C-alpha positions in Angstrom: -22.3 -43.4 40.6 -24.7 -40.4 40.3 -22.1 -37.9 40.5 -19.7 -39.2 37.8 -23.3 -39.4 35.7 -23.8 -36.1 36.4 -20.6 -34.8 35.7 -20.6 -36.7 32.5 -23.9 -35.3 31.4 -23.1 -31.7 32.2 -19.5 -32.2 30.4 -21.4 -33.2 27.2 -23.7 -30.4 27.3 -21.0 -28.0 27.7 -19.4 -29.7 24.7 -22.3 -29.8 22.3 -23.0 -26.3 23.2 -19.5 -24.8 22.2 -19.8 -27.0 18.8 -23.2 -26.1 18.1 -22.6 -22.1 19.1 -19.7 -21.9 16.5 -20.5 -19.3 14.0 -20.0 -20.3 10.2 -18.1 -18.1 7.8 -17.8 -18.3 4.2 -14.4 -17.4 3.1 -12.7 -15.3 0.3 -9.1 -14.3 -0.7 -8.6 -10.9 -2.7 -5.2 -9.9 -4.2 -3.7 -7.1 -6.3 -0.3 -7.7 -8.4 1.3 -5.1 -9.7 3.7 -6.0 -12.2 4.8 -2.4 -13.8 1.5 -2.4 -16.0 -2.1 -1.9 -15.2 -2.5 -3.9 -11.8 -4.5 -7.2 -12.0 -7.0 -8.1 -9.0 -7.4 -11.7 -8.3 -10.6 -12.8 -6.3 -11.7 -16.4 -5.2 -14.5 -17.0 -2.8 -14.7 -20.1 -0.9 -11.9 -21.8 -3.1 -13.9 -21.0 -6.4 -11.6 -20.2 -9.6 -9.9 -16.8 -9.0 -12.0 -14.3 -11.0 -9.6 -11.8 -12.7 -10.9 -8.1 -12.2 -9.1 -5.7 -14.7 -8.0 -2.4 -13.7 -7.3 0.6 -15.8 -3.7 2.2 -15.9 -5.2 5.5 -15.5 -6.8 4.5 -12.0 -3.2 4.1 -10.2 -0.9 6.7 -9.2 1.9 4.3 -8.8 2.7 1.5 -11.2 4.1 -0.5 -8.3 2.7 0.4 -4.8 -0.9 1.9 -5.5 -3.5 -0.3 -3.8 -6.3 1.9 -4.2 -8.1 -0.3 -6.7 -7.9 -3.0 -4.3 -9.1 -1.5 -1.5 -12.3 -0.1 -3.7 -13.1 -3.4 -4.1 -12.7 -4.4 -0.5 -14.9 -1.6 0.2 -17.4 -2.9 -2.1 -17.4 -6.2 -0.4 -17.7 -4.7 3.2 -21.3 -3.5 1.9 -22.2 -7.1 1.2 -21.3 -7.9 4.8 -17.5 -9.2 4.5 -15.1 -8.1 6.8 -11.2 -8.7 6.9 -10.0 -10.6 9.2 -6.2 -11.2 7.6 -3.9 -9.5 5.6 -0.5 -10.6 3.9 2.0 -7.8 3.4 3.4 -6.2 0.1 6.2 -8.4 -1.5 8.7 -7.1 -3.9 10.7 -9.6 -6.0 13.4 -8.8 -7.8 11.6 -8.8 -10.9 10.0 -5.5 -9.3 6.5 -7.5 -8.8 4.6 -6.0 -5.7 1.3 -7.6 -4.4 -1.1 -7.3 -1.5 -3.5 -10.2 -0.3 -6.7 -10.0 1.9 -8.4 -12.5 3.5 -11.9 -11.8 3.9 -15.0 -13.6 5.9 -18.9 -13.3 5.9 -21.1 -14.9 8.5 -23.0 -17.5 7.1 -27.1 -16.9 7.7 
């Protein structure tokens, strides 16, 4: 009986250590949509309403496939502690709209 209790206590310690050792993150999604005019960047942090970041048409070389404004914004966020943990490939619809989405996370202190 004592051995069972010892195993039960050890199991509980392991489970509680794993649960409390998990790191907590806040999450963000950033997306650039190219519609043939100036691209539009959308940003949402922790599920808040999307903010729209306008891009000047002069800042892009190609109306459909230049994602440099998005990458610049991600670079700024990296300086704030964000890291990219997933992406969604560029997709082209029949209307010529393309997009690129990045999912970011940052450790909560």
